[in-house]
Chimera marker file (.cmm) of the C-alpha trace (Angstrom):
<marker_set name="trace">
<marker id="1" x="-3.432" y="-60.934" z="28.355" r="1" g="1" b="0" radius="0.5"/>
<marker id="2" x="-4.635" y="-62.999" z="25.388" r="1" g="1" b="0" radius="0.5"/>
<marker id="3" x="-2.134" y="-65.741" z="26.271" r="1" g="1" b="0" radius="0.5"/>
<marker id="4" x="-3.559" y="-66.076" z="29.798" r="1" g="1" b="0" radius="0.5"/>
<marker id="5" x="-6.751" y="-68.049" z="30.356" r="1" g="1" b="0" radius="0.5"/>
<marker id="6" x="-9.239" y="-66.194" z="32.554" r="1" g="1" b="0" radius="0.5"/>
<marker id="7" x="-10.535" y="-69.458" z="33.980" r="1" g="1" b="0" radius="0.5"/>
<marker id="8" x="-7.308" y="-71.423" z="34.568" r="1" g="1" b="0" radius="0.5"/>
<marker id="9" x="-5.073" y="-68.595" z="35.816" r="1" g="1" b="0" radius="0.5"/>
<marker id="10" x="-7.584" y="-66.126" z="37.219" r="1" g="1" b="0" radius="0.5"/>
<marker id="11" x="-5.209" y="-64.335" z="39.628" r="1" g="1" b="0" radius="0.5"/>
<marker id="12" x="-2.624" y="-63.721" z="36.917" r="1" g="1" b="0" radius="0.5"/>
<marker id="13" x="-5.327" y="-62.708" z="34.429" r="1" g="1" b="0" radius="0.5"/>
<marker id="14" x="-6.978" y="-60.320" z="36.947" r="1" g="1" b="0" radius="0.5"/>
<marker id="15" x="-3.599" y="-58.710" z="37.734" r="1" g="1" b="0" radius="0.5"/>
<marker id="16" x="-2.900" y="-58.220" z="34.031" r="1" g="1" b="0" radius="0.5"/>
<marker id="17" x="-6.411" y="-56.874" z="33.503" r="1" g="1" b="0" radius="0.5"/>
<marker id="18" x="-6.016" y="-54.312" z="36.318" r="1" g="1" b="0" radius="0.5"/>
<marker id="19" x="-2.644" y="-53.215" z="34.920" r="1" g="1" b="0" radius="0.5"/>
<marker id="20" x="-4.184" y="-52.921" z="31.450" r="1" g="1" b="0" radius="0.5"/>
<marker id="21" x="-7.148" y="-50.903" z="32.755" r="1" g="1" b="0" radius="0.5"/>
<marker id="22" x="-4.832" y="-48.576" z="34.712" r="1" g="1" b="0" radius="0.5"/>
<marker id="23" x="-2.627" y="-48.030" z="31.657" r="1" g="1" b="0" radius="0.5"/>
<marker id="24" x="-5.686" y="-47.344" z="29.498" r="1" g="1" b="0" radius="0.5"/>
<marker id="25" x="-6.954" y="-44.757" z="32.012" r="1" g="1" b="0" radius="0.5"/>
<marker id="26" x="-3.540" y="-43.038" z="31.989" r="1" g="1" b="0" radius="0.5"/>
<marker id="27" x="-3.533" y="-43.102" z="28.189" r="1" g="1" b="0" radius="0.5"/>
<marker id="28" x="-7.036" y="-41.634" z="27.966" r="1" g="1" b="0" radius="0.5"/>
<marker id="29" x="-6.174" y="-38.883" z="30.478" r="1" g="1" b="0" radius="0.5"/>
<marker id="30" x="-3.008" y="-38.028" z="28.547" r="1" g="1" b="0" radius="0.5"/>
<marker id="31" x="-4.894" y="-38.119" z="25.249" r="1" g="1" b="0" radius="0.5"/>
<marker id="32" x="-7.585" y="-35.810" z="26.658" r="1" g="1" b="0" radius="0.5"/>
<marker id="33" x="-4.934" y="-33.346" z="27.888" r="1" g="1" b="0" radius="0.5"/>
<marker id="34" x="-3.124" y="-33.391" z="24.537" r="1" g="1" b="0" radius="0.5"/>
<marker id="35" x="-6.388" y="-32.856" z="22.664" r="1" g="1" b="0" radius="0.5"/>
<marker id="36" x="-7.165" y="-29.888" z="24.912" r="1" g="1" b="0" radius="0.5"/>
<marker id="37" x="-3.706" y="-28.379" z="24.330" r="1" g="1" b="0" radius="0.5"/>
<marker id="38" x="-4.003" y="-28.947" z="20.579" r="1" g="1" b="0" radius="0.5"/>
<marker id="39" x="-7.409" y="-27.300" z="20.532" r="1" g="1" b="0" radius="0.5"/>
<marker id="40" x="-6.201" y="-24.227" z="22.425" r="1" g="1" b="0" radius="0.5"/>
<marker id="41" x="-3.080" y="-23.981" z="20.224" r="1" g="1" b="0" radius="0.5"/>
<marker id="42" x="-5.178" y="-24.244" z="17.051" r="1" g="1" b="0" radius="0.5"/>
<marker id="43" x="-7.534" y="-21.553" z="18.353" r="1" g="1" b="0" radius="0.5"/>
<marker id="44" x="-4.600" y="-19.260" z="19.160" r="1" g="1" b="0" radius="0.5"/>
<marker id="45" x="-3.035" y="-19.714" z="15.722" r="1" g="1" b="0" radius="0.5"/>
<marker id="46" x="-6.405" y="-19.114" z="14.078" r="1" g="1" b="0" radius="0.5"/>
<marker id="47" x="-6.890" y="-15.906" z="16.081" r="1" g="1" b="0" radius="0.5"/>
<marker id="48" x="-3.404" y="-14.611" z="15.217" r="1" g="1" b="0" radius="0.5"/>
<marker id="49" x="-3.936" y="-15.374" z="11.524" r="1" g="1" b="0" radius="0.5"/>
<marker id="50" x="-7.300" y="-13.587" z="11.548" r="1" g="1" b="0" radius="0.5"/>
<marker id="51" x="-5.887" y="-10.523" z="13.309" r="1" g="1" b="0" radius="0.5"/>
<marker id="52" x="-2.928" y="-10.435" z="10.908" r="1" g="1" b="0" radius="0.5"/>
<marker id="53" x="-5.089" y="-10.600" z="7.796" r="1" g="1" b="0" radius="0.5"/>
<marker id="54" x="-8.779" y="-9.763" z="8.104" r="1" g="1" b="0" radius="0.5"/>
<marker id="55" x="-8.471" y="-7.886" z="11.388" r="1" g="1" b="0" radius="0.5"/>
<marker id="56" x="-5.804" y="-5.604" z="9.949" r="1" g="1" b="0" radius="0.5"/>
<marker id="57" x="-7.950" y="-4.978" z="6.875" r="1" g="1" b="0" radius="0.5"/>
<marker id="58" x="-11.005" y="-4.117" z="9.000" r="1" g="1" b="0" radius="0.5"/>
<marker id="59" x="-8.949" y="-1.818" z="11.223" r="1" g="1" b="0" radius="0.5"/>
<marker id="60" x="-7.423" y="0.047" z="8.281" r="1" g="1" b="0" radius="0.5"/>
<marker id="61" x="-10.805" y="0.411" z="6.587" r="1" g="1" b="0" radius="0.5"/>
<marker id="62" x="-12.336" y="1.787" z="9.780" r="1" g="1" b="0" radius="0.5"/>
<marker id="63" x="-9.422" y="4.070" z="10.695" r="1" g="1" b="0" radius="0.5"/>
<marker id="64" x="-9.021" y="5.571" z="7.217" r="1" g="1" b="0" radius="0.5"/>
<marker id="65" x="-12.679" y="5.470" z="6.147" r="1" g="1" b="0" radius="0.5"/>
<marker id="66" x="-12.913" y="9.268" z="5.760" r="1" g="1" b="0" radius="0.5"/>
<marker id="67" x="-9.513" y="9.594" z="4.065" r="1" g="1" b="0" radius="0.5"/>
<marker id="68" x="-9.470" y="9.370" z="0.261" r="1" g="1" b="0" radius="0.5"/>
<marker id="69" x="-6.918" y="7.042" z="-1.318" r="1" g="1" b="0" radius="0.5"/>
<marker id="70" x="-6.782" y="9.451" z="-4.262" r="1" g="1" b="0" radius="0.5"/>
<marker id="71" x="-9.007" y="12.086" z="-5.823" r="1" g="1" b="0" radius="0.5"/>
<marker id="72" x="-10.559" y="11.720" z="-9.256" r="1" g="1" b="0" radius="0.5"/>
<marker id="73" x="-10.615" y="14.687" z="-11.661" r="1" g="1" b="0" radius="0.5"/>
<marker id="74" x="-13.962" y="16.472" z="-11.545" r="1" g="1" b="0" radius="0.5"/>
<marker id="75" x="-16.388" y="15.294" z="-14.228" r="1" g="1" b="0" radius="0.5"/>
<marker id="76" x="-14.179" y="12.326" z="-15.117" r="1" g="1" b="0" radius="0.5"/>
<marker id="77" x="-16.822" y="9.753" z="-14.144" r="1" g="1" b="0" radius="0.5"/>
<marker id="78" x="-20.618" y="10.046" z="-13.895" r="1" g="1" b="0" radius="0.5"/>
<marker id="79" x="-22.201" y="11.089" z="-10.600" r="1" g="1" b="0" radius="0.5"/>
<marker id="80" x="-23.369" y="7.606" z="-9.590" r="1" g="1" b="0" radius="0.5"/>
<marker id="81" x="-19.915" y="6.083" z="-10.281" r="1" g="1" b="0" radius="0.5"/>
<marker id="82" x="-18.229" y="8.811" z="-8.221" r="1" g="1" b="0" radius="0.5"/>
<marker id="83" x="-20.690" y="8.127" z="-5.399" r="1" g="1" b="0" radius="0.5"/>
<marker id="84" x="-19.981" y="4.367" z="-5.493" r="1" g="1" b="0" radius="0.5"/>
<marker id="85" x="-16.208" y="4.923" z="-5.568" r="1" g="1" b="0" radius="0.5"/>
<marker id="86" x="-16.380" y="7.184" z="-2.515" r="1" g="1" b="0" radius="0.5"/>
<marker id="87" x="-18.704" y="4.828" z="-0.609" r="1" g="1" b="0" radius="0.5"/>
<marker id="88" x="-19.143" y="4.652" z="2.408" r="1" g="1" b="0" radius="0.5"/>
<marker id="89" x="-17.566" y="7.767" z="4.008" r="1" g="1" b="0" radius="0.5"/>
<marker id="90" x="-14.800" y="9.152" z="1.785" r="1" g="1" b="0" radius="0.5"/>
<marker id="91" x="-15.246" y="12.628" z="0.285" r="1" g="1" b="0" radius="0.5"/>
<marker id="92" x="-17.316" y="12.732" z="-2.904" r="1" g="1" b="0" radius="0.5"/>
<marker id="93" x="-15.163" y="12.437" z="-6.020" r="1" g="1" b="0" radius="0.5"/>
<marker id="94" x="-12.491" y="10.312" z="-4.358" r="1" g="1" b="0" radius="0.5"/>
<marker id="95" x="-11.784" y="6.595" z="-4.089" r="1" g="1" b="0" radius="0.5"/>
<marker id="96" x="-12.395" y="5.157" z="-0.613" r="1" g="1" b="0" radius="0.5"/>
<marker id="97" x="-10.118" y="2.629" z="1.063" r="1" g="1" b="0" radius="0.5"/>
<marker id="98" x="-12.925" y="0.043" z="0.979" r="1" g="1" b="0" radius="0.5"/>
<marker id="99" x="-13.237" y="0.259" z="-2.802" r="1" g="1" b="0" radius="0.5"/>
<marker id="100" x="-9.463" y="0.407" z="-3.257" r="1" g="1" b="0" radius="0.5"/>
<marker id="101" x="-8.825" y="-2.686" z="-1.083" r="1" g="1" b="0" radius="0.5"/>
<marker id="102" x="-11.490" y="-4.644" z="-2.973" r="1" g="1" b="0" radius="0.5"/>
<marker id="103" x="-9.982" y="-3.624" z="-6.322" r="1" g="1" b="0" radius="0.5"/>
<marker id="104" x="-6.500" y="-4.627" z="-5.133" r="1" g="1" b="0" radius="0.5"/>
<marker id="105" x="-7.750" y="-7.991" z="-3.822" r="1" g="1" b="0" radius="0.5"/>
<marker id="106" x="-9.535" y="-8.693" z="-7.114" r="1" g="1" b="0" radius="0.5"/>
<marker id="107" x="-6.455" y="-7.733" z="-9.130" r="1" g="1" b="0" radius="0.5"/>
<marker id="108" x="-4.194" y="-9.978" z="-7.025" r="1" g="1" b="0" radius="0.5"/>
<marker id="109" x="-6.611" y="-12.913" z="-7.315" r="1" g="1" b="0" radius="0.5"/>
<marker id="110" x="-6.921" y="-12.478" z="-11.080" r="1" g="1" b="0" radius="0.5"/>
<marker id="111" x="-3.155" y="-12.181" z="-11.504" r="1" g="1" b="0" radius="0.5"/>
<marker id="112" x="-2.617" y="-15.324" z="-9.418" r="1" g="1" b="0" radius="0.5"/>
<marker id="113" x="-5.117" y="-17.238" z="-11.568" r="1" g="1" b="0" radius="0.5"/>
<marker id="114" x="-3.406" y="-16.060" z="-14.771" r="1" g="1" b="0" radius="0.5"/>
<marker id="115" x="0.045" y="-17.075" z="-13.515" r="1" g="1" b="0" radius="0.5"/>
<marker id="116" x="-1.281" y="-20.442" z="-12.341" r="1" g="1" b="0" radius="0.5"/>
<marker id="117" x="-2.956" y="-21.089" z="-15.692" r="1" g="1" b="0" radius="0.5"/>
<marker id="118" x="0.224" y="-20.168" z="-17.580" r="1" g="1" b="0" radius="0.5"/>
<marker id="119" x="2.360" y="-22.421" z="-15.387" r="1" g="1" b="0" radius="0.5"/>
<marker id="120" x="-0.054" y="-25.325" z="-15.777" r="1" g="1" b="0" radius="0.5"/>
<marker id="121" x="-0.203" y="-24.780" z="-19.528" r="1" g="1" b="0" radius="0.5"/>
<marker id="122" x="3.607" y="-24.885" z="-19.900" r="1" g="1" b="0" radius="0.5"/>
<marker id="123" x="3.837" y="-28.013" z="-17.726" r="1" g="1" b="0" radius="0.5"/>
<marker id="124" x="1.305" y="-29.886" z="-19.871" r="1" g="1" b="0" radius="0.5"/>
<marker id="125" x="3.386" y="-29.483" z="-23.020" r="1" g="1" b="0" radius="0.5"/>
<marker id="126" x="6.544" y="-30.837" z="-21.357" r="1" g="1" b="0" radius="0.5"/>
<marker id="127" x="5.256" y="-34.339" z="-20.567" r="1" g="1" b="0" radius="0.5"/>
<marker id="128" x="4.031" y="-36.816" z="-23.161" r="1" g="1" b="0" radius="0.5"/>
<marker id="129" x="1.921" y="-39.784" z="-22.146" r="1" g="1" b="0" radius="0.5"/>
<marker id="130" x="3.489" y="-43.186" z="-22.800" r="1" g="1" b="0" radius="0.5"/>
<marker id="131" x="1.051" y="-45.940" z="-23.835" r="1" g="1" b="0" radius="0.5"/>
<marker id="132" x="0.809" y="-48.927" z="-21.502" r="1" g="1" b="0" radius="0.5"/>
<marker id="133" x="3.088" y="-51.792" z="-22.464" r="1" g="1" b="0" radius="0.5"/>
<marker id="134" x="5.689" y="-49.546" z="-24.133" r="1" g="1" b="0" radius="0.5"/>
<marker id="135" x="8.882" y="-48.867" z="-22.196" r="1" g="1" b="0" radius="0.5"/>
<marker id="136" x="10.404" y="-45.418" z="-22.063" r="1" g="1" b="0" radius="0.5"/>
<marker id="137" x="13.558" y="-46.646" z="-23.864" r="1" g="1" b="0" radius="0.5"/>
<marker id="138" x="11.471" y="-47.934" z="-26.797" r="1" g="1" b="0" radius="0.5"/>
<marker id="139" x="9.681" y="-44.588" z="-26.955" r="1" g="1" b="0" radius="0.5"/>
<marker id="140" x="13.010" y="-42.693" z="-27.059" r="1" g="1" b="0" radius="0.5"/>
<marker id="141" x="14.353" y="-44.962" z="-29.799" r="1" g="1" b="0" radius="0.5"/>
<marker id="142" x="11.541" y="-44.119" z="-32.214" r="1" g="1" b="0" radius="0.5"/>
<link id1="1" id2="2" r="1" g="1" b="0" radius="0.2"/>
<link id1="2" id2="3" r="1" g="1" b="0" radius="0.2"/>
<link id1="3" id2="4" r="1" g="1" b="0" radius="0.2"/>
<link id1="4" id2="5" r="1" g="1" b="0" radius="0.2"/>
<link id1="5" id2="6" r="1" g="1" b="0" radius="0.2"/>
<link id1="6" id2="7" r="1" g="1" b="0" radius="0.2"/>
<link id1="7" id2="8" r="1" g="1" b="0" radius="0.2"/>
<link id1="8" id2="9" r="1" g="1" b="0" radius="0.2"/>
<link id1="9" id2="10" r="1" g="1" b="0" radius="0.2"/>
<link id1="10" id2="11" r="1" g="1" b="0" radius="0.2"/>
<link id1="11" id2="12" r="1" g="1" b="0" radius="0.2"/>
<link id1="12" id2="13" r="1" g="1" b="0" radius="0.2"/>
<link id1="13" id2="14" r="1" g="1" b="0" radius="0.2"/>
<link id1="14" id2="15" r="1" g="1" b="0" radius="0.2"/>
<link id1="15" id2="16" r="1" g="1" b="0" radius="0.2"/>
<link id1="16" id2="17" r="1" g="1" b="0" radius="0.2"/>
<link id1="17" id2="18" r="1" g="1" b="0" radius="0.2"/>
<link id1="18" id2="19" r="1" g="1" b="0" radius="0.2"/>
<link id1="19" id2="20" r="1" g="1" b="0" radius="0.2"/>
<link id1="20" id2="21" r="1" g="1" b="0" radius="0.2"/>
<link id1="21" id2="22" r="1" g="1" b="0" radius="0.2"/>
<link id1="22" id2="23" r="1" g="1" b="0" radius="0.2"/>
<link id1="23" id2="24" r="1" g="1" b="0" radius="0.2"/>
<link id1="24" id2="25" r="1" g="1" b="0" radius="0.2"/>
<link id1="25" id2="26" r="1" g="1" b="0" radius="0.2"/>
<link id1="26" id2="27" r="1" g="1" b="0" radius="0.2"/>
<link id1="27" id2="28" r="1" g="1" b="0" radius="0.2"/>
<link id1="28" id2="29" r="1" g="1" b="0" radius="0.2"/>
<link id1="29" id2="30" r="1" g="1" b="0" radius="0.2"/>
<link id1="30" id2="31" r="1" g="1" b="0" radius="0.2"/>
<link id1="31" id2="32" r="1" g="1" b="0" radius="0.2"/>
<link id1="32" id2="33" r="1" g="1" b="0" radius="0.2"/>
<link id1="33" id2="34" r="1" g="1" b="0" radius="0.2"/>
<link id1="34" id2="35" r="1" g="1" b="0" radius="0.2"/>
<link id1="35" id2="36" r="1" g="1" b="0" radius="0.2"/>
<link id1="36" id2="37" r="1" g="1" b="0" radius="0.2"/>
<link id1="37" id2="38" r="1" g="1" b="0" radius="0.2"/>
<link id1="38" id2="39" r="1" g="1" b="0" radius="0.2"/>
<link id1="39" id2="40" r="1" g="1" b="0" radius="0.2"/>
<link id1="40" id2="41" r="1" g="1" b="0" radius="0.2"/>
<link id1="41" id2="42" r="1" g="1" b="0" radius="0.2"/>
<link id1="42" id2="43" r="1" g="1" b="0" radius="0.2"/>
<link id1="43" id2="44" r="1" g="1" b="0" radius="0.2"/>
<link id1="44" id2="45" r="1" g="1" b="0" radius="0.2"/>
<link id1="45" id2="46" r="1" g="1" b="0" radius="0.2"/>
<link id1="46" id2="47" r="1" g="1" b="0" radius="0.2"/>
<link id1="47" id2="48" r="1" g="1" b="0" radius="0.2"/>
<link id1="48" id2="49" r="1" g="1" b="0" radius="0.2"/>
<link id1="49" id2="50" r="1" g="1" b="0" radius="0.2"/>
<link id1="50" id2="51" r="1" g="1" b="0" radius="0.2"/>
<link id1="51" id2="52" r="1" g="1" b="0" radius="0.2"/>
<link id1="52" id2="53" r="1" g="1" b="0" radius="0.2"/>
<link id1="53" id2="54" r="1" g="1" b="0" radius="0.2"/>
<link id1="54" id2="55" r="1" g="1" b="0" radius="0.2"/>
<link id1="55" id2="56" r="1" g="1" b="0" radius="0.2"/>
<link id1="56" id2="57" r="1" g="1" b="0" radius="0.2"/>
<link id1="57" id2="58" r="1" g="1" b="0" radius="0.2"/>
<link id1="58" id2="59" r="1" g="1" b="0" radius="0.2"/>
<link id1="59" id2="60" r="1" g="1" b="0" radius="0.2"/>
<link id1="60" id2="61" r="1" g="1" b="0" radius="0.2"/>
<link id1="61" id2="62" r="1" g="1" b="0" radius="0.2"/>
<link id1="62" id2="63" r="1" g="1" b="0" radius="0.2"/>
<link id1="63" id2="64" r="1" g="1" b="0" radius="0.2"/>
<link id1="64" id2="65" r="1" g="1" b="0" radius="0.2"/>
<link id1="65" id2="66" r="1" g="1" b="0" radius="0.2"/>
<link id1="66" id2="67" r="1" g="1" b="0" radius="0.2"/>
<link id1="67" id2="68" r="1" g="1" b="0" radius="0.2"/>
<link id1="68" id2="69" r="1" g="1" b="0" radius="0.2"/>
<link id1="69" id2="70" r="1" g="1" b="0" radius="0.2"/>
<link id1="70" id2="71" r="1" g="1" b="0" radius="0.2"/>
<link id1="71" id2="72" r="1" g="1" b="0" radius="0.2"/>
<link id1="72" id2="73" r="1" g="1" b="0" radius="0.2"/>
<link id1="73" id2="74" r="1" g="1" b="0" radius="0.2"/>
<link id1="74" id2="75" r="1" g="1" b="0" radius="0.2"/>
<link id1="75" id2="76" r="1" g="1" b="0" radius="0.2"/>
<link id1="76" id2="77" r="1" g="1" b="0" radius="0.2"/>
<link id1="77" id2="78" r="1" g="1" b="0" radius="0.2"/>
<link id1="78" id2="79" r="1" g="1" b="0" radius="0.2"/>
<link id1="79" id2="80" r="1" g="1" b="0" radius="0.2"/>
<link id1="80" id2="81" r="1" g="1" b="0" radius="0.2"/>
<link id1="81" id2="82" r="1" g="1" b="0" radius="0.2"/>
<link id1="82" id2="83" r="1" g="1" b="0" radius="0.2"/>
<link id1="83" id2="84" r="1" g="1" b="0" radius="0.2"/>
<link id1="84" id2="85" r="1" g="1" b="0" radius="0.2"/>
<link id1="85" id2="86" r="1" g="1" b="0" radius="0.2"/>
<link id1="86" id2="87" r="1" g="1" b="0" radius="0.2"/>
<link id1="87" id2="88" r="1" g="1" b="0" radius="0.2"/>
<link id1="88" id2="89" r="1" g="1" b="0" radius="0.2"/>
<link id1="89" id2="90" r="1" g="1" b="0" radius="0.2"/>
<link id1="90" id2="91" r="1" g="1" b="0" radius="0.2"/>
<link id1="91" id2="92" r="1" g="1" b="0" radius="0.2"/>
<link id1="92" id2="93" r="1" g="1" b="0" radius="0.2"/>
<link id1="93" id2="94" r="1" g="1" b="0" radius="0.2"/>
<link id1="94" id2="95" r="1" g="1" b="0" radius="0.2"/>
<link id1="95" id2="96" r="1" g="1" b="0" radius="0.2"/>
<link id1="96" id2="97" r="1" g="1" b="0" radius="0.2"/>
<link id1="97" id2="98" r="1" g="1" b="0" radius="0.2"/>
<link id1="98" id2="99" r="1" g="1" b="0" radius="0.2"/>
<link id1="99" id2="100" r="1" g="1" b="0" radius="0.2"/>
<link id1="100" id2="101" r="1" g="1" b="0" radius="0.2"/>
<link id1="101" id2="102" r="1" g="1" b="0" radius="0.2"/>
<link id1="102" id2="103" r="1" g="1" b="0" radius="0.2"/>
<link id1="103" id2="104" r="1" g="1" b="0" radius="0.2"/>
<link id1="104" id2="105" r="1" g="1" b="0" radius="0.2"/>
<link id1="105" id2="106" r="1" g="1" b="0" radius="0.2"/>
<link id1="106" id2="107" r="1" g="1" b="0" radius="0.2"/>
<link id1="107" id2="108" r="1" g="1" b="0" radius="0.2"/>
<link id1="108" id2="109" r="1" g="1" b="0" radius="0.2"/>
<link id1="109" id2="110" r="1" g="1" b="0" radius="0.2"/>
<link id1="110" id2="111" r="1" g="1" b="0" radius="0.2"/>
<link id1="111" id2="112" r="1" g="1" b="0" radius="0.2"/>
<link id1="112" id2="113" r="1" g="1" b="0" radius="0.2"/>
<link id1="113" id2="114" r="1" g="1" b="0" radius="0.2"/>
<link id1="114" id2="115" r="1" g="1" b="0" radius="0.2"/>
<link id1="115" id2="116" r="1" g="1" b="0" radius="0.2"/>
<link id1="116" id2="117" r="1" g="1" b="0" radius="0.2"/>
<link id1="117" id2="118" r="1" g="1" b="0" radius="0.2"/>
<link id1="118" id2="119" r="1" g="1" b="0" radius="0.2"/>
<link id1="119" id2="120" r="1" g="1" b="0" radius="0.2"/>
<link id1="120" id2="121" r="1" g="1" b="0" radius="0.2"/>
<link id1="121" id2="122" r="1" g="1" b="0" radius="0.2"/>
<link id1="122" id2="123" r="1" g="1" b="0" radius="0.2"/>
<link id1="123" id2="124" r="1" g="1" b="0" radius="0.2"/>
<link id1="124" id2="125" r="1" g="1" b="0" radius="0.2"/>
<link id1="125" id2="126" r="1" g="1" b="0" radius="0.2"/>
<link id1="126" id2="127" r="1" g="1" b="0" radius="0.2"/>
<link id1="127" id2="128" r="1" g="1" b="0" radius="0.2"/>
<link id1="128" id2="129" r="1" g="1" b="0" radius="0.2"/>
<link id1="129" id2="130" r="1" g="1" b="0" radius="0.2"/>
<link id1="130" id2="131" r="1" g="1" b="0" radius="0.2"/>
<link id1="131" id2="132" r="1" g="1" b="0" radius="0.2"/>
<link id1="132" id2="133" r="1" g="1" b="0" radius="0.2"/>
<link id1="133" id2="134" r="1" g="1" b="0" radius="0.2"/>
<link id1="134" id2="135" r="1" g="1" b="0" radius="0.2"/>
<link id1="135" id2="136" r="1" g="1" b="0" radius="0.2"/>
<link id1="136" id2="137" r="1" g="1" b="0" radius="0.2"/>
<link id1="137" id2="138" r="1" g="1" b="0" radius="0.2"/>
<link id1="138" id2="139" r="1" g="1" b="0" radius="0.2"/>
<link id1="139" id2="140" r="1" g="1" b="0" radius="0.2"/>
<link id1="140" id2="141" r="1" g="1" b="0" radius="0.2"/>
<link id1="141" id2="142" r="1" g="1" b="0" radius="0.2"/>
</marker_set>
């Protein structure tokens, strides 16, 4: 279309322009449909991920809210600690699933941070920086 002069060859230019406009409309319609499909797919994946992770956690905490994970020996912890551990609906003197799931999540997060820090620390010692202008062969020869 850029090679055709709109003044000298108007009929040819107009035909090319109409074809271009029609192709652009088809492209925009296809792009709109693909964007809609992508959006619905992303929403579906997001919903499945939520149900598989947070939804499952909420369901388990609701379903087993009155069931103790384990019982603590009587007098082992002060009254207020026993009350907090059994919060919200587990029997007094037990550990509720809400508290237990939070403790497990915290332990997993802390363990992951420790492992990551150890791996990063061992990787730092393996590589030595080479000053600019010095080739690797010269560095090995020293």
